[in-house]
C-alpha positions, -999 to +999 in steps of 0.1 A: -600-623+115-587-652+135-597-653+172-576-680+187-577-700+219-549-707+243-523-719+218-521-703+184-488-721+176-503-755+184-536-747+166-519-736+134-490-760+134-501-777+102-510-745+083-486-728+058-463-704+075-433-684+065-400-690+081-393-653+086-402-638+120-398-601+117-397-574+144-425-549+140-428-514+156-461-499+165-462-466+146-499-456+151-529-467+170-565-456+162-601-466+171-622-480+142-652-487+165-661-491+201-646-526+200-620-525+173-585-509+173-563-504+143-526-510+147-502-497+121-469-516+122-436-510+106-420-543+094-383-542+100-372-573+080-372-566+042-376-603+035-410-605+053-439-608+029-475-621+028-503-628+004-537-612+004-560-630+028-533-643+052-529-637+089-499-632+113-488-649+144-481-621+169-454-626+195-457-599+222-430-595+249-445-604+283-476-621+268-472-659+270-499-666+244-493-661+207-519-640+189-533-647+155-549-618+135-558-615+098-540-587+079-563-559+067-538-540+046-528-552+011-494-566+001-485-536-020-487-513+010-460-534+027-439-533-005-442-495-008-438-485+028-430-515+049-462-510+068-488-536+078-522-530+094-541-551+119-577-543+131-581-561+164-614-566+182-614-564+220-616-597+239-602-612+270-578-633+249-544-620+261-530-607+228-562-589+219-565-576+255-529-563+253-536-545+220-566-527+236-552-520+271-514-519+270-502-514+234-486-480+228-467-463+199-431-474+199-437-509+213-418-537+196-433-571+188-426-599+163-448-612+134-448-643+112-472-646+082-491-677+073-524-692+062-541-710+033-569-683+028-551-667-001-560-645-031-531-644-054-541-638-091-518-639-120-510-602-128-508-609-165-542-627-168-576-609-163-588-615-128-617-638-121-649-622-107-650-622-069-677-625-043-666-615-008-688-622+022-679-609+056-694-613+091-682-589+117-644-585+119-643-612+092-640-582+070-603-579+077-588-604+052-616-595+027-607-558+029-572-568+021-583-590-008-605-562-022-576-538-022-554-563-038-580-571-065-582-534-073-544-530-073-540-558-098-570-544-118-553-510-120-520-525-131-537-545-158-557-514-170-525-494-172-509-522-192-539-522-216-548-557-205-585-560-213-608-574-187-642-567-171-637-584-138-662-575-111-663-578-073-693-580-049-688-575-012-716-584+013-707-572+048-728-577+079-722-566+115-744-562+146-747-524+141-736-497+117-710-485+142-693-520+139-691-518+101-654-509+102-639-494+071-674-482+061-664-449+047-634-462+027-656-490+013-682-465+002-656-445-015-643-475-034-678-484-046-682-448-058-649-447-076-650-481-093-679-492-115-669-528-111-673-528-073-707-535-057-709-533-018-739-540+004-739-536+042-762-553+067-770-544+103-782-576+120-792-564+155-795-526+156-823-514+133-815-484+113-832-463+087-826-483+056-810-466+026-793-476-006-763-492+011-774-504+046-801-531+050-816-543+083-812-580+090-790-608+079-776-618+045-802-642+030-800-663-001-824-640-019-801-611-013-771-629-028-792-641-057-805-607-065-771-590-064-755-616-086-783-611-111-781-573-110-743-574-115-743-601-141-718-621-120-724-658-127-690-674-120-658-667-102-644-671-068-661-667-034-642-658-002-660-660+031-648-650+066-667-648+099-681-669+127-685-706+120-723-707+117-721-677+094-696-694+072-716-726+070-747-707+059-729-686+033-712-717+019-746-733+013-759-700-003-728-698-026-733-734-038-770-729-043-761-698-064-740-720-087-705-717-074-685-749-074-670-762-041-635-757-056-642-719-060-654-713-025-627-704+001-633-699+038-615-685+069-629-698+102-628-681+136-613-706+160 
């Protein structure tokens, strides 16, 4: 998830953006955690589209600053229902503050999609294996990517396109309560044999079980999971705070992934 400073438009001026700016209506608001709200938005322009992993510029009436938030819902949801979801963490940054303190169902705003952090596999070619590594609300674009991976996987299976692609998700947050999408992710790991998910609580210690571990993601953790799943090559997508990204990049390279196969989304 992007967390921009005073000028999202200036900061992302050189980053791939679509020309279409669509009106979006707030259809539903819910709480994912004590600090994260989920906005479900209806996109009014049929020409608006995005790719898994991208973010949106958010133009809010009465808010002079443009927000930038990674999309957490997959492209096929937009195609099927014209809906797009944003999970926004509370901060004093005006767009995020508006989402938590003023946004209400029925509000109108405008969105423009963009970004180079993209997962867009060929639907007629077996998908590459994926390693997804998320820190905090960095889960947002990776949650989208995971759903898109499974959507393409299901389409290929239904078309009898053989493939044994696997995906590993490592997801850390300060506490279990901040592991947003936890229950849905657990359900995905139960329903798909090719999905392995591990959660980490970095500050609040919990009783460890088969899916939540105390502490940070260390290299030995990544190495062990890759060995257990037999995942030796593929693509790595990392999103989170800058220091987290830098560490995970090193771990990924040490695990044998080439620089060209490692993709990152920084918080700014």
